C-alpha positions as CSV (number, residue, x, y, z in Angstrom):
1,M,-4.1,-265.6,-222.4
2,Q,-5.9,-267.1,-225.4
3,K,-3.9,-264.8,-227.7
4,L,-0.6,-266.0,-226.2
5,K,-1.6,-269.7,-226.4
6,G,-2.6,-269.2,-230.1
7,L,0.7,-267.5,-230.8
8,L,2.6,-270.3,-229.2
9,D,0.6,-273.0,-231.0
10,R,1.2,-271.2,-234.4
11,G,4.9,-271.0,-233.7
12,L,5.2,-274.6,-232.7
13,E,3.2,-275.6,-235.8
14,A,5.4,-273.6,-238.1
15,T,8.6,-275.0,-236.6
16,A,7.4,-278.6,-236.2
17,A,9.6,-279.9,-238.9
18,L,12.7,-278.6,-237.1
19,W,12.1,-280.2,-233.7
20,P,13.1,-283.8,-234.4
21,A,16.5,-282.7,-235.5
22,I,16.9,-280.5,-232.5
23,V,15.8,-283.3,-230.1
24,L,18.2,-285.7,-231.8
25,A,21.3,-283.4,-231.7
26,F,20.5,-282.1,-228.2
27,G,20.2,-285.7,-227.0
28,W,23.7,-286.5,-228.4
29,V,25.2,-283.5,-226.7
30,Q,23.5,-284.5,-223.4
31,R,24.8,-288.1,-223.8
32,A,28.3,-286.7,-224.4
33,A,28.0,-284.6,-221.2
34,G,26.8,-287.6,-219.3
35,I,29.8,-289.7,-220.5
36,L,32.3,-287.0,-219.6
37,G,30.6,-286.4,-216.2
38,A,30.3,-290.0,-215.1
39,A,31.5,-290.5,-211.6
40,G,34.2,-293.1,-210.9
41,A,34.9,-293.8,-214.6
42,G,38.4,-294.4,-215.7
43,G,40.1,-292.7,-218.7
44,A,40.0,-295.8,-220.9
45,Q,36.3,-296.4,-220.3
46,V,35.3,-292.8,-220.9
47,R,37.5,-292.7,-224.1
48,R,35.8,-295.9,-225.4
49,R,32.3,-294.7,-224.6
50,L,32.8,-291.2,-226.1
51,G,34.5,-292.6,-229.1
52,G,31.5,-294.8,-229.7
53,L,29.1,-291.9,-229.4
54,L,31.2,-289.7,-231.7
55,G,31.3,-292.5,-234.3
56,A,27.5,-292.9,-234.1
57,M,27.1,-289.2,-234.5
58,V,29.3,-289.2,-237.7
59,R,27.3,-292.2,-239.1
60,H,23.9,-290.7,-238.4
61,R,24.5,-287.0,-238.6
62,Q,22.4,-286.6,-241.7
63,R,19.4,-287.5,-239.5
64,A,20.0,-284.1,-237.8
65,G,18.9,-282.3,-240.9
66,R,20.0,-278.7,-240.9
67,L,22.0,-279.3,-237.7
68,A,24.3,-281.8,-239.5
69,G,26.9,-279.2,-239.9
70,A,26.8,-278.4,-236.2
71,V,27.0,-282.1,-235.3
72,G,30.1,-282.3,-237.6
73,H,31.6,-279.3,-235.9
74,F,31.0,-280.9,-232.5
75,V,32.7,-284.1,-233.5
76,K,35.7,-282.2,-235.1
77,V,36.3,-280.1,-232.0
78,S,35.9,-283.1,-229.7
79,R,38.5,-285.0,-231.8
80,S,40.9,-282.0,-231.7
81,Y,40.8,-282.1,-227.9
82,W,41.1,-285.8,-227.8
83,P,44.8,-286.2,-226.7
84,G,44.3,-284.2,-223.5
85,L,40.6,-284.8,-222.8
86,F,41.0,-287.8,-220.6
87,A,43.9,-287.0,-218.3
88,C,41.6,-285.9,-215.5
89,Y,40.1,-289.4,-215.2
90,D,43.4,-291.1,-214.5
91,A,45.3,-288.5,-212.5
92,P,43.9,-287.9,-209.0
93,G,43.4,-284.3,-208.0
94,V,43.1,-283.0,-211.6
95,P,39.6,-281.3,-211.9
96,R,37.4,-282.3,-214.9
97,T,36.6,-278.7,-215.7
98,N,38.2,-275.3,-215.5
99,N,35.0,-273.7,-214.1
100,G,36.6,-272.7,-210.9
101,L,39.4,-270.9,-212.8
102,E,37.0,-269.2,-215.1
103,Q,34.9,-268.1,-212.1
104,L,38.0,-266.7,-210.5
105,F,39.0,-264.6,-213.5
106,G,35.4,-263.5,-214.1
107,S,35.1,-262.4,-210.5
108,Q,38.4,-260.5,-210.8
109,R,37.2,-258.7,-213.9
110,Y,33.9,-257.9,-212.3
111,H,35.6,-256.3,-209.2
112,E,38.2,-254.5,-211.4
113,R,35.4,-253.0,-213.5
114,R,33.3,-252.1,-210.5
115,A,36.2,-250.4,-208.6
116,S,37.4,-248.5,-211.7
117,G,34.0,-247.6,-213.2
118,R,35.2,-249.0,-216.5
119,K,32.9,-251.0,-218.8
120,G,35.8,-253.1,-220.0
121,G,38.7,-254.6,-218.3
122,S,41.5,-252.4,-217.0
123,P,44.7,-252.3,-219.2
124,A,46.6,-252.4,-215.9
125,L,45.4,-255.9,-215.3
126,V,47.1,-257.1,-218.5
127,L,50.2,-255.1,-217.5
128,R,50.4,-256.1,-213.9
129,G,48.2,-259.2,-213.9
130,A,51.0,-261.5,-212.6
131,A,51.0,-259.5,-209.4
132,R,47.4,-258.2,-209.2
133,V,45.5,-261.3,-209.8
134,V,47.6,-263.3,-207.3
135,A,47.3,-260.6,-204.7
136,A,43.5,-260.3,-205.2
137,V,43.0,-264.1,-204.9
138,A,45.3,-264.4,-201.9
139,T,43.7,-261.6,-199.9
140,R,40.3,-263.2,-200.4
141,Q,41.6,-266.3,-198.6
142,R,42.9,-264.5,-195.5
143,A,44.2,-261.2,-194.2
144,F,47.9,-260.6,-194.5
145,T,50.1,-258.8,-191.9
146,A,53.4,-257.0,-192.0
147,A,55.0,-260.2,-190.6
148,D,53.8,-262.1,-193.7
149,L,55.3,-259.6,-196.0
150,A,58.6,-259.5,-194.1
151,G,59.0,-263.2,-194.7
152,A,58.6,-262.9,-198.5
153,D,61.5,-263.8,-200.8
154,R,63.1,-260.5,-201.6
155,G,65.0,-261.8,-204.7
156,A,61.8,-263.2,-206.3
157,W,60.0,-259.9,-205.4
158,L,62.8,-257.8,-207.1
159,K,62.7,-260.1,-210.1
160,L,58.9,-259.7,-210.5
161,R,59.2,-255.9,-210.1
162,Q,61.8,-255.8,-212.8
163,E,59.7,-257.9,-215.2
164,L,56.7,-255.7,-214.5
165,D,58.8,-252.5,-215.1
166,E,60.2,-253.9,-218.4
167,R,56.7,-254.7,-219.5
168,R,55.5,-251.2,-218.6
169,Q,58.4,-249.6,-220.5
170,R,57.7,-251.7,-223.6
171,R,54.1,-250.6,-223.5
172,T,55.1,-247.0,-223.1
173,Q,57.4,-247.3,-226.1
174,R,54.6,-248.8,-228.2
175,R,52.3,-246.0,-227.3
176,R,54.9,-243.4,-228.2
177,F,55.6,-245.1,-231.5
178,R,51.8,-245.2,-232.4
179,R,51.4,-241.5,-231.6
180,D,54.4,-240.3,-233.7
181,P,56.2,-243.1,-235.6
182,E,58.6,-240.8,-237.4
183,G,59.6,-238.8,-234.3
184,Y,60.1,-242.1,-232.4
185,L,62.4,-243.5,-235.1
186,R,64.3,-240.2,-235.3
187,Q,64.9,-240.3,-231.5
188,L,66.1,-244.0,-231.8
189,E,68.4,-243.0,-234.6
190,A,69.9,-240.2,-232.6
191,L,70.4,-242.5,-229.6
192,L,72.1,-245.0,-231.8
193,L,74.4,-242.4,-233.3
194,Q,75.3,-241.2,-229.8
195,L,76.2,-244.8,-228.8
196,G,78.4,-245.1,-231.8
197,L,80.5,-242.0,-231.2
198,P,83.8,-242.5,-229.3
199,S,83.7,-241.0,-225.8
């Protein structure tokens, strides 16, 4: 235990000069999170308070030492999001974060990998995601019966199937082209010549 304490003490002593900058920069980020997370605040109030904090960060960022670049990046990114950053405070029902959406897609990826045994996401999710993700989310909410499916809009279903089939065909053509570009182009040329011949 004494060895561990000695190791920690030496580490803290060696990095002591870095801690004030870390405390300052982390404090700014925490204040920004507090401003954005304030309950009951309106968009104008949040905009004004965050603008003041970002201005102070720009004026005093050299006090952050080696983290001055990170502080500048934080301010730059915050400013780039500025036009759409405050809509959630003035419009009721708009969530302040997209955490729920990220959790939904993360859960879908996890279940997809677990079911398929793949380490990465399934290519089929990209290809058929418009149908698969919606179906996966909907079936977690409740069980569907044949009567539910019978009441579906057949036209919308056929349109979705056509879009998915077109996407699959494009993907197949890309794969064929990557495997044998010259053969693929010869086949296209032959098809074009056939179309140009009078019947």
